[in-house]
C-alpha positions as CSV (number, residue, x, y, z in Angstrom):
1,M,-9.1,-96.6,-5.4
2,S,-5.9,-95.0,-4.1
3,I,-6.0,-91.4,-3.1
4,L,-2.8,-90.9,-5.1
5,N,-5.1,-91.1,-8.2
6,N,-6.5,-87.7,-7.1
7,V,-3.2,-85.8,-7.5
8,V,-3.6,-82.7,-9.6
9,K,-1.9,-79.4,-10.1
10,P,-2.6,-76.8,-7.3
11,D,-4.2,-74.4,-9.9
12,Q,-7.0,-77.0,-10.5
13,L,-7.9,-77.1,-6.8
14,V,-7.7,-73.4,-6.4
15,N,-10.0,-72.7,-9.3
16,K,-12.5,-75.3,-8.0
17,Q,-12.5,-73.8,-4.6
18,G,-12.9,-70.2,-5.6
19,A,-11.5,-67.1,-3.9
20,K,-11.9,-66.8,-0.1
21,I,-11.6,-63.2,1.0
22,L,-12.1,-61.4,4.3
23,V,-13.0,-57.7,4.0
24,Y,-13.1,-55.6,7.2
25,G,-13.4,-51.8,7.9
26,E,-15.1,-49.2,10.0
27,S,-18.8,-48.4,9.9
28,G,-19.8,-46.6,6.7
29,A,-16.7,-47.5,4.8
30,G,-18.8,-49.3,2.1
31,K,-18.3,-52.9,3.0
32,T,-21.8,-54.0,2.0
33,Y,-21.6,-52.1,-1.2
34,A,-18.3,-53.8,-2.0
35,C,-20.2,-57.1,-2.0
36,S,-22.1,-56.0,-5.1
37,T,-18.8,-55.7,-7.0
38,A,-18.1,-59.4,-6.6
39,P,-18.2,-61.5,-9.8
40,G,-21.3,-63.1,-11.3
41,K,-24.5,-63.6,-9.5
42,V,-24.1,-62.7,-5.8
43,R,-26.0,-64.0,-2.7
44,V,-25.7,-61.7,0.3
45,I,-26.4,-63.3,3.6
46,S,-27.3,-60.2,5.7
47,M,-27.1,-60.3,9.5
48,E,-27.1,-56.5,9.9
49,A,-30.2,-55.3,8.1
50,G,-28.0,-52.7,6.3
51,L,-28.8,-53.2,2.6
52,L,-29.7,-49.7,1.5
53,S,-26.4,-49.2,-0.5
54,I,-27.1,-52.2,-2.7
55,R,-30.9,-51.9,-3.1
56,D,-30.7,-51.3,-6.9
57,K,-28.0,-53.9,-7.7
58,E,-29.4,-56.3,-10.3
59,N,-26.6,-58.9,-9.8
60,V,-27.4,-59.3,-6.1
61,D,-30.0,-61.3,-4.1
62,A,-30.2,-61.1,-0.4
63,I,-31.5,-63.0,2.5
64,E,-31.8,-61.9,6.2
65,I,-30.6,-64.3,8.8
66,K,-31.7,-63.9,12.5
67,S,-30.8,-67.3,14.0
68,Y,-28.3,-70.2,13.9
69,E,-30.9,-72.5,12.4
70,E,-31.5,-70.1,9.5
71,L,-27.8,-69.8,8.9
72,N,-27.5,-73.5,8.8
73,Q,-30.4,-73.8,6.3
74,V,-28.7,-71.4,3.9
75,Y,-25.4,-73.2,4.2
76,G,-27.2,-76.5,3.4
77,E,-28.7,-75.0,0.3
78,L,-25.4,-73.7,-1.0
79,K,-23.6,-76.9,-0.2
80,A,-26.2,-78.9,-2.1
81,G,-25.4,-76.9,-5.2
82,E,-29.0,-76.2,-6.0
83,H,-28.4,-72.6,-7.0
84,D,-26.9,-70.4,-9.7
85,Y,-24.8,-68.2,-7.5
86,D,-21.1,-67.5,-8.3
87,T,-20.3,-65.6,-5.0
88,V,-21.7,-65.6,-1.5
89,C,-21.1,-62.8,0.9
90,L,-21.6,-63.1,4.7
91,D,-22.4,-59.6,6.0
92,S,-21.1,-59.7,8.6
93,I,-19.3,-62.4,10.5
94,S,-19.1,-59.9,13.5
95,E,-22.9,-60.2,13.7
96,M,-22.7,-63.9,13.0
97,S,-20.6,-64.3,16.1
98,E,-23.4,-62.6,18.1
99,I,-26.0,-64.9,16.6
100,L,-23.9,-67.9,17.5
101,L,-23.4,-66.6,21.1
102,E,-27.1,-66.3,21.5
103,H,-27.4,-69.9,20.3
104,E,-24.8,-71.1,22.8
105,L,-26.5,-69.2,25.6
106,N,-29.8,-70.9,24.8
107,I,-28.3,-74.4,25.1
108,N,-25.8,-73.6,27.9
109,K,-26.9,-71.4,30.8
110,N,-23.4,-71.1,32.0
111,A,-22.3,-67.8,30.4
112,L,-18.6,-68.4,30.8
113,K,-18.8,-71.8,29.1
114,A,-21.1,-70.4,26.4
115,Y,-18.5,-67.7,25.6
116,G,-15.8,-70.4,25.5
117,N,-17.9,-72.5,23.1
118,V,-18.7,-69.6,20.7
119,Q,-15.1,-69.4,19.5
120,N,-15.3,-73.0,18.3
121,A,-18.7,-72.5,16.9
122,C,-17.6,-69.4,14.9
123,T,-14.5,-71.1,13.5
124,N,-16.6,-74.2,12.5
125,V,-19.2,-72.1,10.7
126,M,-16.5,-70.0,8.9
127,R,-14.7,-73.2,7.8
128,M,-18.0,-74.6,6.4
129,F,-18.7,-71.5,4.3
130,R,-15.0,-71.1,3.4
131,D,-15.0,-74.6,1.9
132,L,-17.9,-74.1,-0.4
133,P,-16.9,-74.5,-4.1
134,M,-17.5,-70.8,-5.0
135,H,-16.2,-67.4,-4.3
136,V,-16.9,-66.6,-0.6
137,I,-16.5,-63.0,0.8
138,F,-16.6,-62.6,4.6
139,V,-17.4,-59.1,5.7
140,C,-16.3,-58.0,9.2
141,K,-16.5,-54.9,11.4
142,M,-13.2,-53.3,12.6
143,A,-11.8,-53.4,16.1
144,K,-9.4,-50.6,17.3
145,E,-6.9,-50.9,20.1
146,N,-4.6,-48.3,21.5
147,N,-1.4,-49.9,22.7
148,E,0.8,-47.3,24.5
149,G,-0.1,-44.6,22.1
150,T,-0.1,-46.7,18.9
151,W,-3.3,-47.7,17.2
152,F,-3.9,-51.2,15.9
153,F,-6.8,-52.3,13.7
154,Q,-8.1,-55.8,13.0
155,P,-11.3,-57.7,12.3
156,K,-13.9,-57.5,15.2
157,M,-15.4,-60.6,16.7
158,I,-16.6,-61.7,20.1
159,G,-13.5,-62.1,22.2
160,K,-10.1,-60.6,21.4
161,Q,-8.6,-64.0,20.7
162,L,-11.1,-64.9,18.1
163,G,-10.6,-61.5,16.3
164,Q,-6.8,-62.1,16.2
165,S,-7.1,-65.7,14.9
166,I,-9.6,-65.3,12.1
167,P,-7.2,-63.8,9.5
168,Y,-5.4,-67.1,9.5
169,F,-8.4,-68.7,7.8
170,F,-8.1,-66.7,4.6
171,D,-5.7,-66.2,1.8
172,E,-6.7,-62.6,1.4
173,V,-7.4,-60.2,4.3
174,L,-8.3,-56.7,3.0
175,C,-9.1,-53.6,5.0
176,L,-11.5,-51.2,3.3
177,R,-10.1,-47.8,4.2
178,V,-11.5,-44.3,3.7
179,M,-8.5,-42.0,3.0
180,E,-8.4,-38.2,2.9
181,Q,-6.4,-37.0,-0.1
182,T,-5.9,-33.7,-2.0
183,D,-7.2,-33.4,-5.6
184,S,-5.6,-31.5,-8.5
185,E,-7.3,-28.3,-7.3
186,G,-6.0,-28.6,-3.8
187,K,-9.3,-29.7,-2.4
188,S,-9.6,-32.4,0.3
189,V,-11.5,-35.5,-1.0
190,H,-12.2,-38.9,0.5
191,T,-11.3,-42.0,-1.5
192,R,-11.8,-45.7,-0.7
193,W,-9.2,-48.4,-1.1
194,F,-8.6,-52.0,-0.2
195,Q,-5.4,-52.1,1.8
196,T,-3.7,-55.5,1.1
197,T,-0.5,-55.5,3.2
198,L,0.3,-55.0,6.8
199,A,1.0,-51.3,7.4
200,E,0.1,-48.4,9.7
201,G,-1.3,-50.9,12.3
202,Y,-3.8,-52.5,9.9
203,V,-3.9,-56.3,9.8
204,C,-3.9,-57.3,6.1
205,K,-2.7,-60.2,4.1
206,D,-2.1,-61.0,0.4
207,R,-1.0,-64.6,0.2
208,S,-1.0,-64.5,-3.6
209,G,1.6,-61.7,-3.8
210,K,-0.2,-60.4,-6.9
211,L,-2.0,-57.4,-5.4
212,E,-0.8,-53.8,-5.0
213,P,-0.6,-52.4,-1.5
214,L,-3.7,-50.4,-2.3
215,E,-6.3,-51.7,-4.7
216,E,-9.5,-50.1,-5.9
217,P,-12.4,-51.5,-3.9
218,N,-13.8,-53.8,-6.6
219,I,-13.9,-57.5,-5.6
220,A,-14.2,-58.8,-9.1
221,N,-11.0,-57.0,-10.2
222,V,-9.2,-58.4,-7.1
223,I,-10.3,-61.9,-7.9
224,R,-9.1,-61.5,-11.5
225,K,-5.7,-60.4,-10.2
226,L,-5.5,-63.4,-8.0
227,G,-5.4,-65.5,-11.2
228,F,-8.6,-67.4,-11.3
229,S,-8.8,-68.8,-14.8
230,K,-12.6,-69.3,-14.8
231,E,-14.5,-66.1,-15.4
232,V,-17.8,-66.5,-13.5
233,G,-19.3,-63.1,-14.3
234,V,-18.8,-59.4,-14.8
235,A,-19.3,-57.2,-11.8
236,P,-19.8,-53.4,-12.0
237,V,-16.6,-51.4,-11.9
238,D,-17.9,-48.3,-10.3
239,K,-16.7,-46.5,-7.2
240,I,-17.8,-47.2,-3.6
241,V,-20.6,-44.8,-2.7
242,N,-20.7,-42.8,0.5
243,E,-23.8,-44.3,1.9
244,E,-23.8,-45.6,5.5
245,E,-24.0,-49.4,5.8
């Protein structure tokens, strides 16, 4: 059969693949809690042991991963399709890179070579999960860099080059920011927003062009705005709490 028989409209492929979103931010911003706002039934793959903020979320199941072998087993289960999850969240790929580095050091005693190999290992694992036919949310810590008095912010991974390259793997790169604002009574309050566009030194990307520069930190709402025609579930539309991750 000719591959030309597989030609379809782009929208059909996008809906089949699901949304692929990278969310990064500083510690305590609420990244783990944001996972619970993803649509449908959610599987959180936890590599940080920081699940307090989502302990009461009925739409979320979680599994703790401590090794490369365990991560590979979870991927195999999801790829086989023997589950009823609509969204999977990897929390966080910063810790995932540490797990993969430990794996590389165990099989390669040359530390320099192991550090070199971990970049390929990380990108391969991210591609594997990214290509699952479901919504996939990648959570990441934030790296800060002061360049001649100007601050820049980006996803944090092992090695500066890897941190700079991972935004290219995703259609949507969102920074979960905590902003200080003034309410109607003139009091200072902290609010949380997904920043979607490059501004103020924050690396962000909205390939769809459908998001506002600042969106409420609700992943289900973001996915709806991206135009996915298949509604896979209804996530809670509440605010991000102030609990530490």
